[in-house]
TORKEDREN-725948 format. One record per atom (N, C-alpha, C, O, CB): atom name; residue in one letter; x, y, z. Coordinates in steps of 0.05 Angstrom, whole numbers, plus 5000, padded with zeros to 4 digits. Atoms other than C-alpha are relative to their C-alpha. Glycine has a CB too. Layout:
N
{"CA","A",{X,Y,Z}}
...
% end
This chain:
156
{"N","X",{4972,4994,4995}}
{"CA","X",{1227,4824,2965}}
{"C","X",{5013,5010,4974}}
{"O","X",{5009,4998,4953}}
{"CB","X",{5015,4975,5011}}
{"N","X",{4986,4989,5022}}
{"CA","X",{1269,4867,2919}}
{"C","X",{5027,4986,4997}}
{"O","X",{5041,4982,5017}}
{"CB","X",{5004,5030,5003}}
{"N","X",{4973,5012,5006}}
{"CA","X",{1330,4834,2886}}
{"C","X",{5014,5019,4981}}
{"O","X",{5004,5024,4959}}
{"CB","X",{4998,4971,4989}}
{"N","X",{4985,4982,5017}}
{"CA","X",{1381,4882,2858}}
{"C","X",{5015,4985,4978}}
{"O","X",{5015,4993,4955}}
{"CB","X",{5020,5016,5016}}
{"N","X",{4985,5015,5020}}
{"CA","X",{1423,4829,2823}}
{"C","X",{4999,4970,5006}}
{"O","X",{4993,4961,5027}}
{"CB","X",{5029,5010,5000}}
{"N","X",{4997,5029,4999}}
{"CA","X",{1432,4756,2809}}
{"C","X",{5029,4992,4996}}
{"O","X",{5041,5000,4977}}
{"CB","X",{4981,4985,4979}}
{"N","X",{4972,5008,5001}}
{"CA","X",{1499,4725,2823}}
{"C","X",{5002,4970,5000}}
{"O","X",{4992,4956,5018}}
{"CB","X",{5016,5012,5025}}
{"N","X",{4997,5029,5002}}
{"CA","X",{1516,4655,2800}}
{"C","X",{5030,4993,4999}}
{"O","X",{5045,5005,4984}}
{"CB","X",{4985,4989,4974}}
{"N","X",{4973,5010,4999}}
{"CA","X",{1580,4619,2817}}
{"C","X",{4999,4971,4990}}
{"O","X",{4985,4954,5001}}
{"CB","X",{5012,5002,5029}}
{"N","X",{4999,5027,5012}}
{"CA","X",{1596,4557,2775}}
{"C","X",{5028,4988,5004}}
{"O","X",{5048,5001,5000}}
{"CB","X",{4993,5001,4970}}
{"N","X",{4976,5016,4999}}
{"CA","X",{1649,4504,2789}}
{"C","X",{4996,4977,4981}}
{"O","X",{4978,4961,4986}}
{"CB","X",{5007,4991,5029}}
{"N","X",{5003,5021,5020}}
{"CA","X",{1658,4458,2729}}
{"C","X",{5024,4981,5002}}
{"O","X",{5047,4990,5001}}
{"CB","X",{4997,5011,4972}}
{"N","X",{4979,5019,4995}}
{"CA","X",{1698,4394,2740}}
{"C","X",{5001,4979,4978}}
{"O","X",{4981,4973,4965}}
{"CB","X",{4996,4986,5027}}
{"N","X",{4995,5021,5020}}
{"CA","X",{1728,4342,2693}}
{"C","X",{4992,5010,4972}}
{"O","X",{4976,4997,4959}}
{"CB","X",{4986,4974,5008}}
{"N","X",{5005,4988,5026}}
{"CA","X",{1726,4386,2631}}
{"C","X",{5018,4988,4979}}
{"O","X",{5040,4979,4985}}
{"CB","X",{5004,5031,5001}}
{"N","X",{4983,5009,5023}}
{"CA","X",{1751,4363,2563}}
{"C","X",{5021,5021,4995}}
{"O","X",{5015,5043,4985}}
{"CB","X",{4982,4995,4975}}
{"N","X",{4979,4980,5003}}
{"CA","X",{1818,4398,2561}}
{"C","X",{5006,5007,4971}}
{"O","X",{5015,5029,4966}}
{"CB","X",{5026,4991,5014}}
{"N","X",{4996,4994,5029}}
{"CA","X",{1822,4393,2485}}
{"C","X",{4981,5023,4992}}
{"O","X",{4989,5041,4977}}
{"CB","X",{4995,4975,4983}}
{"N","X",{5019,4979,5006}}
{"CA","X",{1760,4437,2482}}
{"C","X",{5011,5027,5010}}
{"O","X",{5009,5047,4996}}
{"CB","X",{4973,4994,5013}}
{"N","X",{4988,4975,4989}}
{"CA","X",{1794,4489,2528}}
{"C","X",{5024,5009,4983}}
{"O","X",{5026,5032,4976}}
{"CB","X",{5009,4995,5029}}
{"N","X",{4976,4993,5015}}
{"CA","X",{1859,4486,2489}}
{"C","X",{4992,5011,4972}}
{"O","X",{5005,5029,4961}}
{"CB","X",{5018,4977,4997}}
{"N","X",{5009,4991,5026}}
{"CA","X",{1821,4495,2423}}
{"C","X",{4989,5029,5001}}
{"O","X",{4993,5044,4983}}
{"CB","X",{4979,4982,4989}}
{"N","X",{5010,4972,4997}}
{"CA","X",{1787,4558,2449}}
{"C","X",{5023,5019,5000}}
{"O","X",{5022,5040,4986}}
{"CB","X",{4984,5003,5026}}
{"N","X",{4978,4982,4995}}
{"CA","X",{1853,4589,2468}}
{"C","X",{5024,4995,4981}}
{"O","X",{5046,5005,4985}}
{"CB","X",{5010,4997,5028}}
{"N","X",{4978,5008,5018}}
{"CA","X",{1894,4560,2410}}
{"C","X",{5011,5022,4983}}
{"O","X",{5035,5024,4979}}
{"CB","X",{4990,4978,4982}}
{"N","X",{4991,4979,5017}}
{"CA","X",{1897,4621,2366}}
{"C","X",{4979,5023,5000}}
{"O","X",{4957,5020,5011}}
{"CB","X",{5005,4991,4971}}
{"N","X",{5017,4977,4999}}
{"CA","X",{1866,4689,2355}}
{"C","X",{4973,4996,4985}}
{"O","X",{4953,5007,4992}}
{"CB","X",{5014,5025,4988}}
{"N","X",{5025,5006,5015}}
{"CA","X",{1815,4661,2305}}
{"C","X",{4981,4985,5018}}
{"O","X",{4957,4991,5019}}
{"CB","X",{5006,4983,4974}}
{"N","X",{5018,5016,4982}}
{"CA","X",{1788,4611,2356}}
{"C","X",{4990,5018,5024}}
{"O","X",{4967,5015,5032}}
{"CB","X",{5015,4976,5011}}
{"N","X",{5008,4981,4979}}
{"CA","X",{1787,4665,2411}}
{"C","X",{4978,5017,4989}}
{"O","X",{4958,5023,5003}}
{"CB","X",{5023,5017,5010}}
{"N","X",{5020,4983,5013}}
{"CA","X",{1747,4709,2363}}
{"C","X",{4974,4984,4997}}
{"O","X",{4952,4995,5002}}
{"CB","X",{5010,5010,4973}}
{"N","X",{5024,5017,5002}}
{"CA","X",{1699,4651,2349}}
{"C","X",{4986,4996,5027}}
{"O","X",{4962,4998,5029}}
{"CB","X",{5007,4972,4987}}
{"N","X",{5011,5003,4973}}
{"CA","X",{1690,4639,2424}}
{"C","X",{4986,5025,5008}}
{"O","X",{4963,5024,5018}}
{"CB","X",{5023,4994,5020}}
{"N","X",{5013,4974,4991}}
{"CA","X",{1676,4713,2437}}
{"C","X",{4975,5005,4984}}
{"O","X",{4956,5016,4995}}
{"CB","X",{5020,5023,4996}}
{"N","X",{5024,4997,5016}}
{"CA","X",{1626,4714,2380}}
{"C","X",{4977,4982,5010}}
{"O","X",{4954,4990,5011}}
{"CB","X",{5005,4994,4970}}
{"N","X",{5019,5018,4988}}
{"CA","X",{1591,4653,2410}}
{"C","X",{4989,5012,5026}}
{"O","X",{4965,5011,5031}}
{"CB","X",{5012,4972,5005}}
{"N","X",{5008,4988,4975}}
{"CA","X",{1590,4688,2477}}
{"C","X",{4981,5024,4995}}
{"O","X",{4962,5028,5010}}
{"CB","X",{5025,5010,5017}}
{"N","X",{5018,4978,5006}}
{"CA","X",{1559,4750,2446}}
{"C","X",{4972,4990,4992}}
{"O","X",{4952,5003,4998}}
{"CB","X",{5012,5017,4977}}
{"N","X",{5026,5012,5007}}
{"CA","X",{1504,4706,2417}}
{"C","X",{4986,4991,5026}}
{"O","X",{4962,4995,5029}}
{"CB","X",{5003,4975,4981}}
{"N","X",{5012,5007,4974}}
{"CA","X",{1493,4677,2487}}
{"C","X",{4990,5024,5015}}
{"O","X",{4968,5024,5026}}
{"CB","X",{5021,4985,5017}}
{"N","X",{5008,4976,4987}}
{"CA","X",{1490,4747,2515}}
{"C","X",{4974,5011,4989}}
{"O","X",{4956,5019,5003}}
{"CB","X",{5022,5022,4999}}
{"N","X",{5025,4991,5013}}
{"CA","X",{1437,4767,2464}}
{"C","X",{4977,4983,5008}}
{"O","X",{4955,4994,5014}}
{"CB","X",{5004,4999,4969}}
{"N","X",{5021,5018,4991}}
{"CA","X",{1396,4705,2481}}
{"C","X",{4990,5005,5028}}
{"O","X",{4967,5001,5035}}
{"CB","X",{5009,4971,4997}}
{"N","X",{5006,4996,4972}}
{"CA","X",{1399,4724,2554}}
{"C","X",{4995,5029,5008}}
{"O","X",{4994,5035,5032}}
{"CB","X",{5024,4989,5017}}
{"N","X",{5006,4972,4995}}
{"CA","X",{1384,4798,2547}}
{"C","X",{5023,5014,5016}}
{"O","X",{5018,5028,5035}}
{"CB","X",{4974,5003,5015}}
{"N","X",{4976,4989,4987}}
{"CA","X",{1455,4817,2568}}
{"C","X",{5016,5016,4979}}
{"O","X",{5018,5007,4956}}
{"CB","X",{5018,4977,5012}}
{"N","X",{4985,4982,5018}}
{"CA","X",{1497,4873,2537}}
{"C","X",{5030,5000,5007}}
{"O","X",{5037,5009,5029}}
{"CB","X",{4989,5028,5000}}
{"N","X",{4971,5001,4995}}
{"CA","X",{1573,4862,2531}}
{"C","X",{5012,5027,4991}}
{"O","X",{5009,5036,4969}}
{"CB","X",{5013,4977,4984}}
{"N","X",{4987,4975,5006}}
{"CA","X",{1612,4927,2535}}
{"C","X",{5029,4998,4993}}
{"O","X",{5040,5013,4976}}
{"CB","X",{4998,5018,5024}}
{"N","X",{4971,5003,5005}}
{"CA","X",{1684,4902,2535}}
{"C","X",{5008,4972,5008}}
{"O","X",{4996,4958,5024}}
{"CB","X",{5016,5021,5016}}
{"N","X",{4989,5026,4995}}
{"CA","X",{1726,4839,2536}}
{"C","X",{5029,5003,5006}}
{"O","X",{5044,5017,4993}}
{"CB","X",{4995,4980,4976}}
{"N","X",{4971,5001,4993}}
{"CA","X",{1793,4827,2570}}
{"C","X",{5008,4971,5002}}
{"O","X",{4996,4956,5017}}
{"CB","X",{5006,5016,5027}}
{"N","X",{4991,5028,5002}}
{"CA","X",{1830,4762,2555}}
{"C","X",{5029,4998,5008}}
{"O","X",{5046,5014,4999}}
{"CB","X",{4996,4989,4971}}
{"N","X",{4973,5005,4992}}
{"CA","X",{1893,4736,2587}}
{"C","X",{5007,4970,4997}}
{"O","X",{4994,4953,5009}}
{"CB","X",{5006,5010,5029}}
{"N","X",{4990,5027,5002}}
{"CA","X",{1932,4673,2567}}
{"C","X",{5021,4996,5021}}
{"O","X",{5037,5014,5027}}
{"CB","X",{5012,4995,4971}}
{"N","X",{4980,5006,4979}}
{"CA","X",{1973,4640,2622}}
{"C","X",{5023,4983,4991}}
{"O","X",{5045,4987,5001}}
{"CB","X",{4986,4988,5023}}
{"N","X",{4979,5018,5007}}
{"CA","X",{2013,4586,2588}}
{"C","X",{4994,4986,4974}}
{"O","X",{4973,4991,4962}}
{"CB","X",{5005,4979,5022}}
{"N","X",{5004,5015,5025}}
{"CA","X",{2020,4539,2528}}
{"C","X",{4980,4977,5004}}
{"O","X",{4972,4965,4984}}
{"CB","X",{5026,4990,4990}}
{"N","X",{5018,5023,4994}}
{"CA","X",{1974,4488,2562}}
{"C","X",{4971,5008,4995}}
{"O","X",{4953,4990,4995}}
{"CB","X",{5004,4991,5029}}
{"N","X",{5027,4991,5007}}
{"CA","X",{1913,4530,2545}}
{"C","X",{4985,5015,5022}}
{"O","X",{4962,5022,5019}}
{"CB","X",{4984,4977,4993}}
{"N","X",{5013,4985,4978}}
{"CA","X",{1899,4565,2612}}
{"C","X",{4995,5029,4992}}
{"O","X",{5012,5042,4980}}
{"CB","X",{5017,4998,5025}}
{"N","X",{5006,4972,5006}}
{"CA","X",{1864,4631,2605}}
{"C","X",{4979,5010,5020}}
{"O","X",{4965,4995,5033}}
{"CB","X",{4989,5004,4971}}
{"N","X",{5022,4986,4985}}
{"CA","X",{1820,4681,2642}}
{"C","X",{4989,5020,4980}}
{"O","X",{5003,5035,4967}}
{"CB","X",{5011,5014,5026}}
{"N","X",{5013,4980,5017}}
{"CA","X",{1769,4722,2605}}
{"C","X",{4980,5015,5018}}
{"O","X",{4965,5002,5033}}
{"CB","X",{4986,4987,4975}}
{"N","X",{5018,4983,4986}}
{"CA","X",{1730,4780,2635}}
{"C","X",{4982,5015,4980}}
{"O","X",{4992,5027,4962}}
{"CB","X",{5015,5020,5019}}
{"N","X",{5019,4986,5016}}
{"CA","X",{1667,4807,2603}}
{"C","X",{4988,5022,5017}}
{"O","X",{4974,5016,5037}}
{"CB","X",{4979,4981,4988}}
{"N","X",{5013,4978,4987}}
{"CA","X",{1647,4876,2626}}
{"C","X",{4973,5003,4987}}
{"O","X",{4970,5008,4963}}
{"CB","X",{5017,5027,4998}}
{"N","X",{5027,4999,5009}}
{"CA","X",{1572,4877,2620}}
{"C","X",{4986,5026,5009}}
{"O","X",{4993,5037,5030}}
{"CB","X",{4984,4976,5009}}
{"N","X",{5016,4977,4991}}
{"CA","X",{1524,4936,2622}}
{"C","X",{4985,4993,5026}}
{"O","X",{4980,5010,5042}}
{"CB","X",{4979,5008,4978}}
{"N","X",{5014,5009,4976}}
{"CA","X",{1489,4894,2675}}
{"C","X",{5019,4992,5022}}
{"O","X",{5009,4988,5045}}
{"CB","X",{4983,4976,4992}}
{"N","X",{4980,5006,4980}}
{"CA","X",{1554,4877,2713}}
{"C","X",{5024,4986,4987}}
{"O","X",{5039,4999,4973}}
{"CB","X",{4989,4983,5023}}
{"N","X",{4976,5014,5011}}
{"CA","X",{1606,4823,2695}}
{"C","X",{4996,4970,4999}}
{"O","X",{4979,4958,5011}}
{"CB","X",{5023,5007,5018}}
{"N","X",{4997,5029,5002}}
{"CA","X",{1623,4752,2676}}
{"C","X",{5030,4995,4999}}
{"O","X",{5045,5008,4984}}
{"CB","X",{4986,4988,4974}}
{"N","X",{4972,5008,5001}}
{"CA","X",{1690,4720,2691}}
{"C","X",{5002,4970,4997}}
{"O","X",{4986,4955,5008}}
{"CB","X",{5015,5009,5025}}
{"N","X",{4995,5028,5004}}
{"CA","X",{1716,4653,2667}}
{"C","X",{5030,4996,5005}}
{"O","X",{5047,5007,4992}}
{"CB","X",{4992,4991,4971}}
{"N","X",{4972,5007,4993}}
{"CA","X",{1780,4624,2698}}
{"C","X",{5004,4971,4995}}
{"O","X",{4988,4954,5004}}
{"CB","X",{5006,5008,5030}}
{"N","X",{4997,5028,5008}}
{"CA","X",{1808,4560,2670}}
{"C","X",{5027,4988,5011}}
{"O","X",{5047,5002,5013}}
{"CB","X",{5000,4997,4970}}
{"N","X",{4976,5016,4992}}
{"CA","X",{1857,4507,2696}}
{"C","X",{4998,4974,4984}}
{"O","X",{4989,4954,4995}}
{"CB","X",{5000,4995,5032}}
{"N","X",{5002,5025,5016}}
{"CA","X",{1863,4456,2639}}
{"C","X",{5015,4977,5013}}
{"O","X",{5006,4954,5011}}
{"CB","X",{5012,5005,4973}}
{"N","X",{4984,5021,4987}}
{"CA","X",{1916,4417,2678}}
{"C","X",{4984,4986,5022}}
{"O","X",{4991,4964,5030}}
{"CB","X",{5026,5011,5010}}
{"N","X",{5017,5012,4979}}
{"CA","X",{1863,4405,2732}}
{"C","X",{4972,4993,4990}}
{"O","X",{4955,4984,5004}}
{"CB","X",{4998,5019,5024}}
{"N","X",{5026,5005,5013}}
{"CA","X",{1805,4399,2683}}
{"C","X",{4978,5015,5015}}
{"O","X",{4956,5004,5019}}
{"CB","X",{4994,4970,4999}}
{"N","X",{5019,4984,4983}}
{"CA","X",{1770,4455,2722}}
{"C","X",{4996,5028,4988}}
{"O","X",{5015,5040,4977}}
{"CB","X",{5012,5002,5028}}
{"N","X",{5007,4973,5008}}
{"CA","X",{1735,4520,2705}}
{"C","X",{4983,5013,5022}}
{"O","X",{4965,5000,5033}}
{"CB","X",{4984,5001,4973}}
{"N","X",{5016,4984,4981}}
{"CA","X",{1710,4573,2754}}
{"C","X",{4987,5023,4985}}
{"O","X",{5001,5038,4971}}
{"CB","X",{5018,5010,5023}}
{"N","X",{5015,4979,5014}}
{"CA","X",{1656,4619,2727}}
{"C","X",{4984,5016,5020}}
{"O","X",{4972,5005,5038}}
{"CB","X",{4981,4988,4978}}
{"N","X",{5015,4982,4983}}
{"CA","X",{1626,4680,2761}}
{"C","X",{4984,5018,4982}}
{"O","X",{4995,5033,4966}}
{"CB","X",{5020,5016,5019}}
{"N","X",{5017,4982,5016}}
{"CA","X",{1567,4716,2731}}
{"C","X",{4982,5016,5018}}
{"O","X",{4967,5004,5035}}
{"CB","X",{4984,4984,4978}}
{"N","X",{5016,4983,4984}}
{"CA","X",{1533,4775,2763}}
{"C","X",{4986,5020,4982}}
{"O","X",{4998,5034,4966}}
{"CB","X",{5017,5015,5022}}
{"N","X",{5015,4981,5017}}
{"CA","X",{1477,4814,2730}}
{"C","X",{4977,5012,5016}}
{"O","X",{4969,5002,5037}}
{"CB","X",{4989,4985,4975}}
{"N","X",{5023,4987,4989}}
{"CA","X",{1421,4861,2747}}
{"C","X",{4980,5004,4978}}
{"O","X",{4986,5000,4955}}
{"CB","X",{5007,5027,5015}}
{"N","X",{5020,4995,5020}}
{"CA","X",{1357,4880,2712}}
{"C","X",{4986,4975,4991}}
{"O","X",{4983,4956,5005}}
{"CB","X",{5012,5015,4977}}
{"N","X",{5016,5022,5011}}
{"CA","X",{1319,4834,2666}}
{"C","X",{5016,4979,4986}}
{"O","X",{5005,4962,4972}}
{"CB","X",{4979,5012,4981}}
{"N","X",{4983,5021,5013}}
{"CA","X",{1378,4792,2643}}
{"C","X",{4994,4973,5012}}
{"O","X",{4986,4970,5035}}
{"CB","X",{5030,5007,5003}}
{"N","X",{5005,5027,4992}}
{"CA","X",{1371,4717,2646}}
{"C","X",{5026,4986,5007}}
{"O","X",{5037,4971,4991}}
{"CB","X",{4985,4984,4977}}
{"N","X",{4975,5011,4990}}
{"CA","X",{1431,4697,2688}}
{"C","X",{5000,4970,5000}}
{"O","X",{5020,4957,4994}}
{"CB","X",{5006,5011,5027}}
{"N","X",{5002,5029,4998}}
{"CA","X",{1406,4627,2698}}
{"C","X",{5003,4987,4973}}
{"O","X",{5016,4966,4970}}
{"CB","X",{4973,4992,5012}}
{"N","X",{4997,5011,5027}}
{"CA","X",{1400,4615,2623}}
{"C","X",{5029,5001,4991}}
{"O","X",{5039,4982,4979}}
{"CB","X",{4982,5015,4980}}
{"N","X",{4972,4998,5008}}
{"CA","X",{1471,4640,2612}}
{"C","X",{5016,4978,5014}}
{"O","X",{5033,4965,5001}}
{"CB","X",{5011,5028,5007}}
{"N","X",{4985,5021,4986}}
{"CA","X",{1497,4593,2666}}
{"C","X",{4995,4972,4988}}
{"O","X",{5013,4957,4984}}
{"CB","X",{4991,4999,5030}}
{"N","X",{5007,5026,5013}}
{"CA","X",{1460,4534,2634}}
{"C","X",{5013,4997,4973}}
{"O","X",{5021,4975,4966}}
{"CB","X",{4970,4998,4998}}
{"N","X",{4987,5002,5026}}
{"CA","X",{1487,4551,2565}}
{"C","X",{5030,4994,5004}}
{"O","X",{5041,4978,4988}}
{"CB","X",{4997,5027,4985}}
{"N","X",{4972,5006,4996}}
{"CA","X",{1558,4551,2593}}
{"C","X",{5005,4972,5010}}
{"O","X",{5024,4959,5002}}
{"CB","X",{5012,5020,5020}}
{"N","X",{4998,5028,4991}}
{"CA","X",{1548,4485,2630}}
{"C","X",{4996,4982,4976}}
{"O","X",{5011,4962,4973}}
{"CB","X",{4979,4994,5022}}
{"N","X",{5005,5017,5023}}
{"CA","X",{1520,4455,2566}}
{"C","X",{5024,5001,4981}}
{"O","X",{5032,4980,4970}}
{"CB","X",{4975,5009,4985}}
{"N","X",{4977,4998,5018}}
{"CA","X",{1578,4481,2524}}
{"C","X",{5024,4984,5010}}
{"O","X",{5035,4968,4995}}
{"CB","X",{5008,5029,4996}}
{"N","X",{4976,5014,4990}}
{"CA","X",{1633,4455,2570}}
{"C","X",{4995,4971,5008}}
{"O","X",{5014,4955,5009}}
{"CB","X",{5010,5015,5025}}
{"N","X",{5008,5028,4994}}
{"CA","X",{1595,4391,2588}}
{"C","X",{5018,4987,5021}}
{"O","X",{5030,4966,5015}}
{"CB","X",{5001,4984,4974}}
{"N","X",{4984,5012,4979}}
{"CA","X",{1630,4377,2654}}
{"C","X",{4989,4974,5010}}
{"O","X",{4964,4969,5008}}
{"CB","X",{5004,5020,5023}}
{"N","X",{5010,5025,4988}}
{"CA","X",{1626,4309,2686}}
{"C","X",{4985,5007,5026}}
{"O","X",{4965,4994,5033}}
{"CB","X",{5024,4981,5006}}
{"N","X",{5013,4990,4975}}
{"CA","X",{1609,4345,2752}}
{"C","X",{5000,5030,5000}}
{"O","X",{5018,5043,4989}}
{"CB","X",{5015,4988,5025}}
{"N","X",{5000,4971,4997}}
{"CA","X",{1589,4416,2768}}
{"C","X",{4984,5008,5025}}
{"O","X",{4967,4993,5034}}
{"CB","X",{4989,5013,4975}}
{"N","X",{5014,4989,4977}}
{"CA","X",{1565,4459,2825}}
{"C","X",{4991,5028,4992}}
{"O","X",{5006,5044,4982}}
{"CB","X",{5018,5000,5026}}
{"N","X",{5011,4973,5006}}
{"CA","X",{1520,4520,2817}}
{"C","X",{4990,5012,5027}}
{"O","X",{4975,5000,5041}}
{"CB","X",{4977,4999,4979}}
{"N","X",{5010,4985,4977}}
{"CA","X",{1510,4571,2873}}
{"C","X",{4985,5025,4990}}
{"O","X",{4997,5041,4974}}
{"CB","X",{5023,5008,5019}}
{"N","X",{5015,4977,5007}}
{"CA","X",{1455,4623,2864}}
{"C","X",{4998,5018,5024}}
{"O","X",{4991,5010,5046}}
{"CB","X",{4971,4992,4990}}
{"N","X",{5000,4981,4978}}
{"CA","X",{1460,4686,2906}}
{"C","X",{4983,5024,4990}}
{"O","X",{4989,5036,4969}}
{"CB","X",{5029,5009,5008}}
{"N","X",{5014,4975,5005}}
{"CA","X",{1408,4742,2906}}
{"C","X",{5014,5022,5014}}
{"O","X",{5018,5021,5038}}
{"CB","X",{4970,4997,5009}}
{"N","X",{4985,4977,4989}}
{"CA","X",{1444,4808,2916}}
{"C","X",{4981,5024,5005}}
{"O","X",{4963,5029,4989}}
{"CB","X",{5023,5008,4981}}
{"N","X",{5015,4975,4994}}
{"CA","X",{1416,4871,2949}}
{"C","X",{4972,4995,5010}}
{"O","X",{4954,5012,5007}}
{"CB","X",{4998,5017,4976}}
{"N","X",{5027,5007,4991}}
{"CA","X",{1356,4836,2980}}
{"C","X",{4990,5015,5024}}
{"O","X",{4966,5014,5031}}
{"CB","X",{4998,4970,5005}}
{"N","X",{5008,4987,4975}}
{"CA","X",{1356,4877,3044}}
{"C","X",{4987,5027,4996}}
{"O","X",{4977,5038,5015}}
{"CB","X",{5024,5004,5017}}
{"N","X",{5010,4973,5005}}
{"CA","X",{1332,4941,3011}}
{"C","X",{4972,5005,5011}}
{"O","X",{4967,5026,5023}}
{"CB","X",{5000,5007,4971}}
{"N","X",{5028,4996,4991}}
{"CA","X",{1258,4931,3027}}
{"C","X",{4995,4986,5026}}
{"O","X",{4972,4985,5035}}
{"CB","X",{4981,4991,4979}}
{"N","X",{5003,5014,4975}}
{"CA","X",{1270,4891,3091}}
{"C","X",{5007,5019,5023}}
{"O","X",{5022,5038,5020}}
{"CB","X",{5017,4975,5001}}
{"N","X",{4992,4986,4976}}
{"CA","X",{1274,4918,3161}}
{"C","X",{5027,4989,5009}}
{"O","X",{5030,4966,5016}}
{"CB","X",{4979,4997,5023}}
{"N","X",{4973,5009,4994}}
{"CA","X",{1349,4915,3175}}
{"C","X",{5003,4990,5028}}
{"O","X",{5020,4973,5033}}
{"CB","X",{5020,5022,4995}}
{"N","X",{4998,5009,4972}}
{"CA","X",{1338,4905,3250}}
{"C","X",{4991,4971,5002}}
{"O","X",{4999,4957,5021}}
{"CB","X",{4984,5017,5018}}
{"N","X",{5010,5027,4999}}
{"CA","X",{1302,4839,3235}}
{"C","X",{5016,4980,4983}}
{"O","X",{5009,4957,4982}}
{"CB","X",{4971,4999,4992}}
{"N","X",{4985,5018,5018}}
{"CA","X",{1354,4811,3187}}
{"C","X",{5027,4994,5013}}
{"O","X",{5045,5012,5014}}
{"CB","X",{5004,5014,4972}}
{"N","X",{4975,5007,4985}}
{"CA","X",{1409,4775,3225}}
{"C","X",{5024,4997,4981}}
{"O","X",{5046,4995,4991}}
{"CB","X",{4996,4974,5015}}
{"N","X",{4978,5003,5018}}
{"CA","X",{1451,4769,3162}}
{"C","X",{5013,5027,4993}}
{"O","X",{5034,5028,4980}}
{"CB","X",{4991,4987,4974}}
{"N","X",{4989,4973,5005}}
{"CA","X",{1463,4845,3158}}
{"C","X",{5016,5008,5024}}
{"O","X",{5007,5007,5047}}
{"CB","X",{4977,5020,4994}}
{"N","X",{4982,4992,4978}}
{"CA","X",{1522,4869,3199}}
{"C","X",{5003,5030,4998}}
{"O","X",{5010,5041,4977}}
{"CB","X",{5027,4986,4998}}
{"N","X",{4996,4972,4998}}
{"CA","X",{1526,4941,3222}}
{"C","X",{5028,5004,5010}}
{"O","X",{5034,4998,5033}}
{"CB","X",{4979,5014,5018}}
{"N","X",{4972,4996,4992}}
{"CA","X",{1600,4960,3224}}
{"C","X",{5004,5027,5014}}
{"O","X",{5027,5033,5021}}
{"CB","X",{5017,4999,4976}}
{"N","X",{4998,4975,4986}}
{"CA","X",{1585,5027,3257}}
{"C","X",{5006,4996,5029}}
{"O","X",{4989,4984,5044}}
{"CB","X",{4974,5017,4996}}
{"N","X",{4993,5003,4972}}
{"CA","X",{1621,5029,3324}}
{"C","X",{4994,5025,5016}}
{"O","X",{4998,5026,5040}}
{"CB","X",{5029,4994,5003}}
{"N","X",{5007,4976,4987}}
{"CA","X",{1596,5099,3340}}
{"C","X",{4976,4995,5018}}
{"O","X",{4955,4986,5008}}
{"CB","X",{4995,5023,4980}}
{"N","X",{5021,5006,4982}}
{"CA","X",{1552,5093,3402}}
{"C","X",{4981,5023,5005}}
{"O","X",{4962,5020,5021}}
{"CB","X",{5011,4991,5026}}
{"N","X",{5018,4978,4995}}
{"CA","X",{1519,5161,3399}}
{"C","X",{4974,4996,4985}}
{"O","X",{4972,4977,4969}}
{"CB","X",{5012,5027,4992}}
{"N","X",{5026,5004,5012}}
{"CA","X",{1447,5170,3376}}
{"C","X",{4997,5017,4975}}
{"O","X",{4974,5020,4965}}
{"CB","X",{4978,5008,5019}}
{"N","X",{5001,4984,5024}}
{"CA","X",{1464,5213,3315}}
{"C","X",{4995,4982,4976}}
{"O","X",{5013,4970,4966}}
{"CB","X",{5026,5017,4996}}
{"N","X",{5007,5017,5022}}
{"CA","X",{1427,5177,3260}}
{"C","X",{5013,5008,4974}}
{"O","X",{5018,4991,4956}}
{"CB","X",{4970,5000,4996}}
{"N","X",{4987,4991,5025}}
{"CA","X",{1460,5219,3205}}
{"C","X",{5027,4986,4997}}
{"O","X",{5036,4982,4974}}
{"CB","X",{5003,5030,5000}}
{"N","X",{4974,5013,5003}}
{"CA","X",{1527,5186,3221}}
{"C","X",{4997,4970,4995}}
{"O","X",{5017,4957,4988}}
{"CB","X",{5016,5004,5025}}
{"N","X",{5004,5028,5004}}
{"CA","X",{1496,5117,3214}}
{"C","X",{4985,4994,4975}}
{"O","X",{4979,4970,4969}}
{"CB","X",{4984,4989,5024}}
{"N","X",{5016,5005,5024}}
{"CA","X",{1458,5126,3149}}
{"C","X",{5018,5000,4975}}
{"O","X",{5040,5012,4976}}
{"CB","X",{4977,5021,4997}}
{"N","X",{4986,4999,5025}}
{"CA","X",{1480,5115,3078}}
{"C","X",{4980,4999,4977}}
{"O","X",{4957,4990,4982}}
{"CB","X",{5020,4976,4997}}
{"N","X",{5018,4999,5023}}
{"CA","X",{1450,5124,3009}}
{"C","X",{5009,4977,4981}}
{"O","X",{5032,4976,4972}}
{"CB","X",{5002,5028,4985}}
{"N","X",{4995,5022,5019}}
{"CA","X",{1445,5062,2965}}
{"C","X",{4978,5000,4980}}
{"O","X",{4955,4994,4986}}
{"CB","X",{5003,4973,5014}}
{"N","X",{5019,5000,5021}}
{"CA","X",{1410,5068,2898}}
{"C","X",{4975,5017,5006}}
{"O","X",{4953,5010,4999}}
{"CB","X",{4991,4972,4993}}
{"N","X",{5021,4981,4994}}
{"CA","X",{1368,5126,2924}}
{"C","X",{4985,4993,5026}}
{"O","X",{4966,5007,5033}}
{"CB","X",{4981,5000,4978}}
{"N","X",{5012,5007,4974}}
{"CA","X",{1348,5091,2989}}
{"C","X",{5019,5009,5022}}
{"O","X",{5043,5004,5021}}
{"CB","X",{4995,4969,5002}}
{"N","X",{4984,4991,4978}}
{"CA","X",{1372,5122,3054}}
{"C","X",{4997,4979,5023}}
{"O","X",{4975,4972,5031}}
{"CB","X",{4991,5028,5010}}
{"N","X",{5000,5019,4978}}
{"CA","X",{1391,5073,3109}}
{"C","X",{5015,5013,5024}}
{"O","X",{5017,5000,5045}}
{"CB","X",{5014,4973,4992}}
% end
């Protein structure tokens, strides 16, 4: 089975809010955080193209988006709820699982949930035998050209 991408969704609960507030305390700490993330990306064979950071309040809440050559990473924080939501999606030879584990280790939550989703797995499968694929085409004629699409060089 071909897998186009690896998508990991992390929910981290009961986080040390001082750690979150220290990350977002000043531009020096944000820079240190981003440098640490770049080291993590290097370890995981991931290439960071751009970073977008948004502060929400004085309590330390922030969202950071990393545009990756392989896709993206987003981190959304709620210090007042001691919660972090992380979404990482990559393709190619990047080690998404290692990145997720590094982030869990760094934040050291009391509880966490990891969801692994393989993306694009239907490419080499027979779509008629995959009940999870929905055909939204309501055209009832037999014109196959109106029902096909091109995805990464594959015609469906």
